[in-house]
C-alpha positions in Angstrom: 9.4 -10.2 2.1 11.4 -8.8 -0.8 14.6 -10.3 0.6 13.0 -13.7 0.9 11.6 -13.4 -2.7 15.1 -12.6 -3.9 16.5 -15.7 -2.2 13.8 -17.9 -3.8 14.7 -16.5 -7.3 18.4 -17.0 -6.6 17.9 -20.5 -5.4 15.7 -21.4 -8.4 18.3 -20.0 -10.9 21.4 -21.5 -9.3 19.9 -24.9 -8.4 22.6 -27.3 -7.3 25.5 -25.0 -8.2 28.2 -24.7 -5.6 29.6 -21.3 -6.8 28.3 -18.1 -8.4 28.8 -18.4 -12.2 29.7 -14.7 -12.6 32.3 -14.4 -9.7 33.2 -18.0 -9.0 32.7 -17.3 -5.3 31.4 -20.3 -3.3 27.6 -20.6 -3.1 25.5 -22.4 -0.5 21.7 -21.9 -0.4 21.4 -21.9 3.5 24.4 -19.5 3.9 22.8 -17.2 1.2 19.5 -17.2 3.1 21.1 -16.2 6.4 23.2 -13.5 4.7 20.2 -12.0 2.8 17.9 -12.0 5.8 20.6 -10.6 8.0 21.2 -7.8 5.5 17.5 -7.0 5.2 17.1 -6.8 9.0 20.0 -4.4 9.3 18.7 -2.3 6.4 15.2 -2.3 8.0 16.6 -1.1 11.3 18.5 1.7 9.5 15.4 2.8 7.5 13.1 2.6 10.6 15.5 4.8 12.6 15.7 7.4 9.9 11.9 7.4 9.4 11.1 7.7 13.1 13.7 10.1 14.3 14.9 12.2 11.4 13.0 12.3 8.2 9.6 13.3 9.6 11.1 16.6 10.8 13.7 17.0 8.1 11.2 16.7 5.2 7.9 17.8 6.7 7.9 21.1 4.7 9.2 19.4 1.5 7.1 18.6 -1.5 6.0 15.1 -2.4 8.5 14.6 -5.3 11.4 16.0 -3.3 10.6 13.6 -0.4 10.6 10.6 -2.6 13.7 11.6 -4.5 15.7 12.5 -1.3 14.7 9.5 0.7 15.2 7.2 -2.3 18.7 8.5 -2.8 19.6 8.1 0.9 18.2 4.5 0.9 20.2 3.6 -2.2 23.4 4.8 -0.6 22.5 2.9 2.5 21.8 -0.2 0.4 25.3 0.0 -1.2 27.0 0.3 2.2 24.9 -2.5 3.5 25.8 -4.9 0.6 29.5 -4.1 1.0 29.5 -4.6 4.8 27.5 -7.8 4.4 29.7 -9.3 1.7 32.8 -8.4 3.8 31.4 -10.1 6.9 30.4 -13.2 4.9 33.9 -13.4 3.3 35.6 -13.0 6.7 33.6 -16.0 8.2 33.8 -18.0 5.0 37.6 -18.0 4.9 38.1 -17.7 8.7 40.5 -14.8 8.1 40.7 -11.2 9.3 38.8 -8.6 7.3 42.0 -7.1 6.0 43.3 -10.3 4.5 43.9 -10.1 0.8 41.7 -13.1 0.1 38.8 -11.5 1.9 39.3 -8.2 0.2 39.6 -10.0 -3.2 36.4 -11.8 -2.6 34.6 -8.6 -1.8 36.1 -6.9 -4.8 35.0 -9.7 -7.1 31.4 -9.2 -5.9 31.4 -5.4 -5.9 32.9 -5.0 -9.4 30.7 -7.7 -10.9 27.4 -7.1 -12.7 25.7 -9.2 -10.0 26.3 -6.4 -7.5 24.6 -3.9 -9.7 21.7 -6.3 -10.3 21.2 -6.8 -6.5 21.5 -3.1 -6.0 18.8 -2.3 -8.6 16.5 -5.0 -7.2 16.8 -3.7 -3.6 16.7 0.0 -4.5 13.7 -0.4 -6.7 11.8 -2.1 -3.9 12.9 0.6 -1.4 11.9 3.5 -3.7 8.5 1.8 -4.3 8.0 1.5 -0.5 8.9 5.2 0.0 6.5 6.2 -2.8 3.6 4.1 -1.3 4.3 5.5 2.2 4.2 9.1 1.0 1.0 8.5 -1.0 -0.5 6.9 2.1 0.6 9.9 4.2 -0.9 12.3 1.7 -4.2 10.5 1.7 -4.3 10.0 5.5 -3.6 7.2 7.9 -5.2 3.9 6.7 -6.9 5.5 3.7 -4.8 3.8 1.1 -5.2 0.4 2.7 -9.0 0.9 3.0 -9.1 1.8 -0.7 -7.1 -1.3 -1.7 -9.1 -3.6 0.5 -12.4 -2.0 -0.5 -13.4 -1.5 3.1 -15.7 1.4 2.3 -16.6 0.6 -1.3 -20.1 -0.1 0.0 -21.5 2.2 2.6 -21.4 0.7 6.2 -22.6 1.8 9.6 -20.0 2.5 12.3 -20.0 3.9 15.8 -17.3 6.6 16.0 -16.0 9.3 18.3 -15.5 12.7 16.6 -13.4 15.6 17.9 -13.5 19.0 16.3 -10.4 20.9 17.3 -10.5 24.6 16.4 -7.9 27.4 16.9 -9.0 30.1 19.4 -9.1 33.7 18.2 -8.3 32.6 14.7 -9.8 35.6 13.0 -7.7 38.0 15.1 -4.6 36.0 14.5 -5.3 35.9 10.7 -5.7 39.7 10.5 -2.5 40.1 12.5 -0.3 37.8 10.4 -1.8 38.2 6.9 -2.9 35.3 4.7 0.4 33.7 3.8 1.9 33.8 7.3 -1.4 32.6 8.8 -1.3 29.6 6.4 2.2 28.8 7.5 1.1 29.0 11.1 -1.7 26.5 10.5 0.7 24.2 8.7 3.1 24.3 11.6 0.2 23.7 14.1 -1.3 20.8 12.2 2.2 19.3 11.8 3.0 19.6 15.5 -0.3 18.0 16.6 0.0 15.1 14.2 2.3 13.1 16.6 -0.2 13.4 19.4 -3.1 12.3 17.2 -1.2 9.2 16.0 0.1 8.4 19.5 -3.4 8.2 20.8 -4.7 6.2 17.8 -6.7 8.9 16.2 -7.4 9.4 12.5 -7.3 12.7 10.8 -10.6 12.9 9.0 -10.4 16.5 7.5 -8.7 19.8 7.8 -11.3 22.6 7.5 -9.7 26.0 7.6 -8.2 26.4 11.1 -9.9 23.3 12.3 -8.9 19.6 12.3 -11.5 16.9 12.6 -10.2 13.8 14.4 -12.0 10.5 14.7 -11.7 7.1 16.5 -13.7 3.9 16.2 -15.7 3.9 19.4 -13.9 0.8 21.0 -10.5 2.2 20.2 -11.2 5.7 21.3 -12.7 4.9 24.7 -9.9 2.6 25.6 -7.9 4.5 28.3 -9.9 7.6 27.2 -7.6 8.1 24.2 -9.6 11.0 22.8 -9.3 13.0 26.0 -5.7 12.2 26.5 -5.1 13.3 22.8 -6.5 16.8 23.2 -4.7 17.4 26.5 -1.5 16.2 25.0 -2.0 18.7 22.1 -2.6 21.5 24.5 0.5 20.6 26.5 2.5 20.5 23.3 1.7 24.0 22.3 2.6 25.2 25.8 5.9 23.5 25.5 6.4 25.0 22.1 5.3 28.5 23.0 8.7 30.0 22.6 9.0 28.8 19.0 5.6 30.2 18.1 6.1 33.5 19.9 9.5 33.9 18.1 8.2 33.0 14.6 4.6 34.2 14.7 4.4 36.5 17.8 1.4 34.4 19.0 1.0 31.2 21.1 -1.8 29.2 19.5 -4.4 27.5 21.7 -7.3 25.3 20.8 -10.8 24.4 21.8 -12.6 21.2 21.1 -16.0 19.6 21.0 -16.3 15.8 21.4 -19.2 13.5 20.8 -19.9 10.0 19.5 -22.6 8.2 17.6 -23.5 6.2 14.6 -22.4 7.3 11.1 -22.6 6.0 7.6 -19.1 5.6 6.2 -18.3 5.1 2.5 -16.4 6.1 -0.5 -17.6 9.3 -2.2 -16.7 10.8 -5.6 -15.6 9.6 -9.0 -12.7 11.7 -10.2 -11.4 12.2 -6.7 -12.5 9.5 -4.2 -12.6 10.1 -0.5 -13.9 8.2 2.5 -16.8 10.3 3.9 -18.7 10.1 7.2 -22.3 11.2 7.3 -24.6 11.5 10.3 -26.1 13.7 13.0 -23.1 13.2 15.2 -20.9 15.5 13.1 -23.4 18.4 13.3 -23.7 17.9 17.0 -19.9 17.8 17.6 -19.5 21.0 15.6 -22.2 22.7 17.8 -20.4 21.5 20.9 -17.2 23.1 19.7 -19.1 26.4 19.1 -20.4 26.3 22.7 -16.9 26.4 24.1 -16.9 30.2 23.6 -20.4 30.5 25.2 -19.3 28.7 28.3 -15.7 30.0 28.3 -14.2 26.5 28.4 -11.8 24.8 26.1 -13.2 21.3 25.9 -16.9 20.3 25.8 -18.0 16.7 25.8 -21.5 15.2 25.5 -22.7 13.5 28.7 -23.4 10.4 26.5 -19.6 10.1 25.9 -18.6 11.3 29.3 -20.2 8.1 30.8 -17.5 6.1 28.9 -14.5 8.0 30.3 -11.9 5.8 32.0 -10.6 7.1 35.4 -12.9 10.2 35.5 -11.3 11.2 38.8 -8.3 12.6 37.0 -10.4 15.2 35.2 -12.3 18.3 36.4 -15.8 17.9 35.1 -18.2 20.8 35.0 -21.9 20.0 34.3 -23.1 22.5 31.7 -26.7 21.3 31.7 -28.9 20.6 28.6 -28.5 22.6 25.4 -30.4 22.9 22.1 -28.5 21.8 19.0 -29.3 23.1 15.6 -31.1 20.4 13.5 -32.0 18.3 16.5 -35.4 18.3 18.3 -34.1 16.8 21.5 -31.7 18.7 23.8 -28.3 17.3 24.7 -26.6 17.2 28.1 -23.0 18.4 28.0 -20.0 19.0 30.3 -16.8 21.0 30.3 -13.6 18.9 30.9 -10.2 19.9 32.1 -7.3 18.1 33.8 -7.5 17.9 37.6 -4.9 20.1 39.3 -2.7 18.1 41.6 -1.9 20.1 44.8 
């Protein structure tokens, strides 16, 4: 979008000109459009690769300001390289000569050492740094939260059907006493960071962190598709088994988690004045918290309400244990629940 806007501005300013006023290099609106869009695509691929495969791990412990500064600097350097390579490529085709030809090199030099190069760099870099800033703000607020605030999605309270999953660390009190407050906090930070990919992969939204617990939610239609919520918790448990050597080496423990899962209707809306937050209110949250507590009672890691169990896709791949009806604090009626685990393939 920013690349196209730049081309519109350039075309409007140059009009019918056949050369750039500052450098004297030939100008053609169509060739300029192709070059600008090609460069933006290459830069987009470069940025996407860094964000997906490098930066999330490299900067996950860094502060907000350092992330923006470091990423911004790297993207500015990438933009400089991109502009030079692009101008070199354009000059090579324009003169139909090899890249080392003096005329090609001279054309690139005229562009690089002219103020127009600096102006393009400032324009592109400012846009990239702004995008980085917005992305980090969005990550800090939570997936989709910034967009919801901007669109006013929850400005007025609304009713939604949602799945909630309360994921709680097992034996957390013992682990906290063993590690001490600071090391325990670092352990939680590592755990929440590691499980984030699983949550996002299975389309979940992180609603809140509460002590050693993370509350994950899905709109009902999205969560029941391919049983995303169940696949999410099993993927989290597999992850910590795969990473057990790391946690044993750094914390002398291998964290494991239990979960309660339920769905129902909630009221969703913005709450607060000085600090706004999207809040969910409804009986379903109290019930889900109670199901999580029952994991210890029934010595099982995952408890799901029978109401939600009826919406499981491909139930044959899970071991389902009927746990009968249970009372839930704050509810007059009892709720039927079940324990769920992955079916062992023999």
